[in-house]
N, C-alpha and C positions, 0 to 999 in steps of 0.2 A: 800913229798906227790905227788903221781903220778897224773898228769892231762893230759887228752887227749881231744882235741877239734877238732871235724870233721867239714868240710864245703865242699861246692861245689856241693851239690845235687840240684835237680830241676826236672822240667818237660821236657821231650825230646821225640821226635818222634821215632818210631822204625827205627833202622839203624843209629841213631845219636850217639853222643859221649858226655861224661862228664869226668872231672877229679876231683876226690875227694882229699881233703887234710886233714891231721891230724897233728896238732901241739902238740908236746909232751913236758912235763916238769916234773921235780921232780925225774929224774933218768938218768943214763948215756945212752942217746939215741943211741949213735954211737955203743955201744956194744950189743944192745938189738935186738933180733929177734922180728919182729912186724907182726901183723896179721890183715887182714880185714875179718869181718864176716858180715852177713846180716840176716835180719828177714823180711820175706814177711808177708803180712796180714794173720793172723790166723795160722801161722806156727811157728816152732821153729827156733832157730839160726842155720844158715848154714855157714860152713867155706867156704871162698872164695879164700884167698891167704895168704901166709906167705913169708916174706923175711928174709933170713939168711945172715948175713954179709952185704957186700956192695950191691950185686946185684944177689944173688942166690934166685930167686923167684920160688915158687911152687904154683900150681893152681888147683882148683877143675875142674873136667872134664867139668862141665857146662859152665865155663868161659874161658877155655884154648884156646889160639889163639885170644881172643877178649880183654882180660884185661891184663894190665901190672902193676905190683907193682914196686915201686921205692922209693928211699929215698934221702934226702939232709941232711947230717949230720951237715952241717954248720948252717942250719936253724931248726934243730930238727924237721923235717917235713917228714911225710910219705905220699906217693901219691898212687892213684889207677886210672890209665888211663883206661877208659871203652869205647870201640868202638863197633860198630855193635850191639847196645843195642836192646834187645828184651823185649816184655811185661813181660815175666817171670823174668826179672831182677828187676822188681819193688819191692822195699824193703826199709827198713831203714838200712843204712850201718854204721857199727861201726868199729873203729880201736880198737885193743885189745892188751894188754900186760899182761901176767900172769893172765888172767881171768878178768882183769879190762878193762872197756870200757868207752868211752865218752858218750855224749848224743845222738850221731848219727846224720846222715843227710839223708833226705828222697830223694830217687830216684824214679821217676815215669816215666815209658815208655809207652806212649799212643799216638794214633793218634787223 
């Protein structure tokens, strides 16, 4: 049974940083492509980033150069390092595999 548990969200000022984590279980994590998506208030899901293999990360234009996706296969954990945060990054962030998501973690960027 696939389980994805996100953490690391919070309230941060514009220009600040956060690192999100997603602990995965129930499938061979080290072989899986993993994705971060987000949902802002009143909007649909938005793709943020996907990692292929060990460190081949792809990014939405809106976060390119500010966010970094990574993984630790020893810990079955996916990360999203978010720097230079903007108010428009405010959303619930989910890690996703094959359409399945965890409960999400709230990120709020506000002064």
